[in-house]
C-alpha positions as CSV (number, residue, x, y, z in Angstrom):
1,M,75.1,129.8,79.2
2,K,77.8,128.4,76.9
3,N,80.7,129.8,78.8
4,Y,79.4,128.6,82.2
5,K,79.2,124.7,80.9
6,E,82.2,124.8,79.1
7,R,83.7,126.0,82.8
8,L,81.7,123.3,84.4
9,N,82.8,120.4,81.7
10,R,86.5,121.3,82.1
11,Y,86.3,121.6,85.9
12,L,84.7,118.0,85.8
13,Q,87.2,116.5,83.2
14,D,89.9,117.8,85.6
15,L,88.3,116.4,89.0
16,E,87.7,113.1,87.4
17,K,91.2,112.7,86.3
18,S,92.4,114.3,89.8
19,I,90.3,111.6,91.7
20,L,91.3,108.6,89.7
21,N,94.8,109.7,90.3
22,L,94.4,109.9,94.0
23,D,92.7,106.5,94.0
24,D,95.9,105.0,92.0
25,S,98.2,106.3,94.5
26,L,95.9,105.4,97.6
27,K,96.0,101.5,96.3
28,I,99.8,101.7,96.8
29,E,100.2,99.3,99.8
30,N,103.1,100.1,102.1
31,P,103.7,104.0,100.3
32,N,107.3,105.6,100.5
33,D,108.0,109.0,101.4
34,M,107.9,110.2,97.9
35,I,104.1,108.2,97.5
36,E,102.8,109.6,100.4
37,D,103.8,113.0,99.4
38,A,101.9,112.4,96.1
39,I,98.8,111.4,98.0
40,I,98.6,114.7,99.6
41,K,99.2,116.4,96.8
42,R,96.7,114.6,94.6
43,F,94.5,114.9,97.4
44,E,94.9,118.6,97.7
45,L,94.4,118.8,93.6
46,A,91.1,117.0,94.2
47,Y,90.1,118.8,96.8
48,E,90.5,122.3,95.2
49,L,88.8,120.8,92.2
50,A,85.9,120.1,93.9
51,W,84.9,122.8,95.6
52,K,85.8,124.9,92.5
53,T,83.0,122.8,90.7
54,L,80.8,123.3,93.5
55,K,81.2,126.8,92.8
56,A,80.7,126.6,89.1
57,Y,77.9,124.3,89.2
58,P,75.4,126.1,91.5
59,G,76.2,129.7,90.0
60,H,74.2,129.3,87.1
61,E,71.2,129.3,89.1
62,G,72.3,132.5,90.8
63,I,73.6,131.0,93.7
64,I,77.1,132.6,94.6
65,C,79.4,131.4,97.3
66,T,82.8,132.8,97.9
67,S,84.7,130.2,100.3
68,T,84.7,126.8,100.6
69,G,82.7,126.2,103.5
70,D,79.9,128.3,101.8
71,C,80.1,126.2,98.5
72,F,79.7,123.2,100.8
73,K,76.7,124.5,102.4
74,Q,75.0,125.9,99.2
75,A,75.6,122.1,97.9
76,K,74.0,120.6,100.6
77,A,71.4,123.0,100.4
78,T,70.7,122.2,96.5
79,G,71.2,118.5,96.7
80,I,74.2,118.1,95.5
81,I,76.0,117.0,98.6
82,S,74.5,115.1,101.6
83,D,77.3,115.2,104.0
84,E,78.3,118.3,104.6
85,P,80.4,117.6,107.8
86,A,82.6,115.0,105.9
87,W,83.2,118.5,103.6
88,L,83.9,120.6,106.2
89,S,86.3,117.8,107.7
90,M,87.8,117.8,104.0
91,I,88.8,121.6,104.9
92,E,90.5,121.0,108.5
93,T,92.6,118.0,106.8
94,R,93.7,120.2,103.9
95,N,94.4,123.2,106.2
96,V,96.2,120.6,108.5
97,L,98.4,119.3,105.7
98,V,99.3,122.9,104.4
99,H,101.0,123.3,108.0
100,T,102.2,120.1,108.8
101,Y,106.0,119.1,108.6
102,S,105.7,116.3,110.8
103,A,105.8,112.6,108.8
104,E,103.4,111.1,111.4
105,K,100.8,113.7,111.2
106,S,101.2,113.4,107.3
107,R,100.4,109.7,107.7
108,E,97.4,110.2,110.0
109,M,96.1,112.9,107.8
110,I,96.6,109.8,104.7
111,R,94.7,107.5,106.9
112,K,91.9,110.0,106.8
113,I,92.0,111.0,103.4
114,R,91.7,107.2,102.5
115,E,89.2,106.1,105.1
116,D,87.2,109.5,104.8
117,H,87.7,111.7,101.9
118,A,88.5,109.8,99.1
119,P,84.8,108.5,99.0
120,V,83.2,111.4,99.8
121,L,84.9,112.8,96.8
122,R,83.7,110.0,94.7
123,N,80.3,110.6,95.6
124,L,80.5,114.1,94.1
125,L,82.0,112.6,90.6
126,E,79.2,109.9,90.8
127,F,76.6,112.7,91.3
128,F,77.7,114.6,88.4
129,T,78.2,111.5,85.8
Protein backbone atom coordinates (compact mmCIF):
# COMPACT_ATOMS: atom_id res chain seq x y z
CA MET A 1 0.00 0.00 0.00
CA LYS A 2 2.82 2.41 0.84
CA ASN A 3 4.41 1.84 -2.56
CA TYR A 4 1.13 2.72 -4.30
CA LYS A 5 0.69 5.93 -2.29
CA GLU A 6 4.27 7.04 -2.87
CA ARG A 7 3.99 6.42 -6.62
CA LEU A 8 0.65 8.23 -6.82
CA ASN A 9 1.97 11.20 -4.82
CA ARG A 10 5.03 11.44 -7.07
CA TYR A 11 2.81 11.40 -10.18
CA LEU A 12 0.51 14.02 -8.68
CA GLN A 13 3.40 16.35 -7.84
CA ASP A 14 4.82 15.97 -11.34
CA LEU A 15 1.37 16.37 -12.90
CA GLU A 16 0.72 19.57 -11.00
CA LYS A 17 4.07 21.04 -12.03
CA SER A 18 3.56 20.04 -15.67
CA ILE A 19 0.08 21.60 -15.80
CA LEU A 20 1.34 24.81 -14.19
CA ASN A 21 4.18 24.94 -16.74
CA LEU A 22 1.72 24.35 -19.58
CA ASP A 23 -0.54 27.11 -18.27
CA ASP A 24 2.42 29.50 -18.04
CA SER A 25 3.36 28.88 -21.66
CA LEU A 26 -0.26 29.26 -22.81
CA LYS A 27 -0.43 32.74 -21.24
CA ILE A 28 2.10 34.10 -23.70
CA GLU A 29 0.38 36.18 -26.36
CA ASN A 30 1.67 35.81 -29.92
CA PRO A 31 4.11 33.01 -29.15
CA ASN A 32 7.14 32.57 -31.38
CA ASP A 33 8.20 29.18 -32.77
CA MET A 34 10.22 28.32 -29.67
CA ILE A 35 7.28 29.00 -27.34
CA GLU A 36 4.97 26.99 -29.61
CA ASP A 37 7.42 24.08 -29.37
CA ALA A 38 7.43 24.49 -25.58
CA ILE A 39 3.62 24.44 -25.47
CA ILE A 40 3.55 21.22 -27.46
CA LYS A 41 6.21 19.56 -25.31
CA ARG A 42 4.56 20.70 -22.10
CA PHE A 43 1.21 19.37 -23.30
CA GLU A 44 2.77 16.02 -24.17
CA LEU A 45 4.34 15.79 -20.71
CA ALA A 46 1.12 16.76 -18.93
CA TYR A 47 -0.84 14.26 -21.03
CA GLU A 48 1.61 11.42 -20.26
CA LEU A 49 1.60 12.22 -16.55
CA ALA A 50 -2.20 12.47 -16.51
CA TRP A 51 -2.72 9.01 -17.92
CA LYS A 52 0.00 7.52 -15.72
CA THR A 53 -1.68 9.11 -12.70
CA LEU A 54 -5.01 7.65 -13.79
CA LYS A 55 -3.32 4.29 -14.26
CA ALA A 56 -1.79 4.43 -10.78
CA TYR A 57 -4.89 5.69 -8.99
CA PRO A 58 -7.45 2.99 -9.76
CA GLY A 59 -4.74 0.34 -9.53
CA HIS A 60 -5.14 0.22 -5.77
CA GLU A 61 -8.75 -0.89 -6.24
CA GLY A 62 -7.79 -3.81 -8.45
CA ILE A 63 -8.64 -1.95 -11.65
CA ILE A 64 -5.94 -2.51 -14.22
CA CYS A 65 -5.65 -0.53 -17.43
CA THR A 66 -2.97 -1.03 -20.02
CA SER A 67 -3.62 1.70 -22.60
CA THR A 68 -4.53 5.35 -22.47
CA GLY A 69 -8.00 4.77 -23.88
CA ASP A 70 -8.62 2.00 -21.36
CA CYS A 71 -7.42 4.21 -18.50
CA PHE A 72 -9.75 6.99 -19.59
CA LYS A 73 -12.70 4.58 -19.77
CA GLN A 74 -11.86 3.22 -16.29
CA ALA A 75 -11.49 6.76 -14.94
CA LYS A 76 -14.93 7.63 -16.29
CA ALA A 77 -16.43 4.45 -14.82
CA THR A 78 -14.97 5.21 -11.40
CA GLY A 79 -16.03 8.88 -11.46
CA ILE A 80 -12.55 10.38 -11.65
CA ILE A 81 -13.31 12.12 -14.95
CA SER A 82 -16.66 13.16 -16.35
CA ASP A 83 -15.87 13.89 -19.99
CA GLU A 84 -14.41 10.75 -21.58
CA PRO A 85 -14.73 12.10 -25.17
CA ALA A 86 -12.53 15.07 -24.22
CA TRP A 87 -9.87 12.66 -22.98
CA LEU A 88 -10.14 10.50 -26.09
CA SER A 89 -9.74 13.68 -28.14
CA MET A 90 -6.50 14.31 -26.25
CA ILE A 91 -5.18 10.97 -27.53
CA GLU A 92 -5.86 12.13 -31.09
CA THR A 93 -4.17 15.49 -30.54
CA ARG A 94 -1.11 13.87 -29.02
CA ASN A 95 -0.86 11.42 -31.92
CA VAL A 96 -1.22 14.21 -34.48
CA LEU A 97 1.53 16.21 -32.76
CA VAL A 98 3.92 13.27 -32.83
CA HIS A 99 3.56 13.05 -36.61
CA THR A 100 3.15 16.74 -37.49
CA TYR A 101 5.86 18.60 -39.31
CA SER A 102 3.76 21.54 -40.41
CA ALA A 103 3.78 24.79 -38.41
CA GLU A 104 0.20 25.43 -39.49
CA LYS A 105 -1.00 22.06 -38.14
CA SER A 106 0.98 22.58 -34.93
CA ARG A 107 -0.72 25.94 -34.40
CA GLU A 108 -4.10 24.30 -34.95
CA MET A 109 -3.25 21.73 -32.27
CA ILE A 110 -2.05 24.48 -29.92
CA ARG A 111 -5.46 26.15 -30.22
CA LYS A 112 -7.04 22.81 -29.30
CA ILE A 113 -4.67 22.44 -26.34
CA ARG A 114 -5.50 25.95 -25.12
CA GLU A 115 -9.26 25.73 -25.58
CA ASP A 116 -10.05 22.06 -24.99
CA HIS A 117 -7.29 20.10 -23.32
CA ALA A 118 -5.76 22.43 -20.73
CA PRO A 119 -9.10 22.90 -18.91
CA VAL A 120 -9.63 19.12 -18.82
CA LEU A 121 -6.15 18.59 -17.39
CA ARG A 122 -6.84 21.25 -14.74
CA ASN A 123 -10.10 19.46 -13.83
CA LEU A 124 -8.19 16.24 -13.24
CA LEU A 125 -5.76 18.02 -10.95
CA GLU A 126 -8.69 19.55 -9.05
CA PHE A 127 -10.14 16.06 -8.52
CA PHE A 128 -6.98 14.98 -6.73
CA THR A 129 -6.50 18.15 -4.66
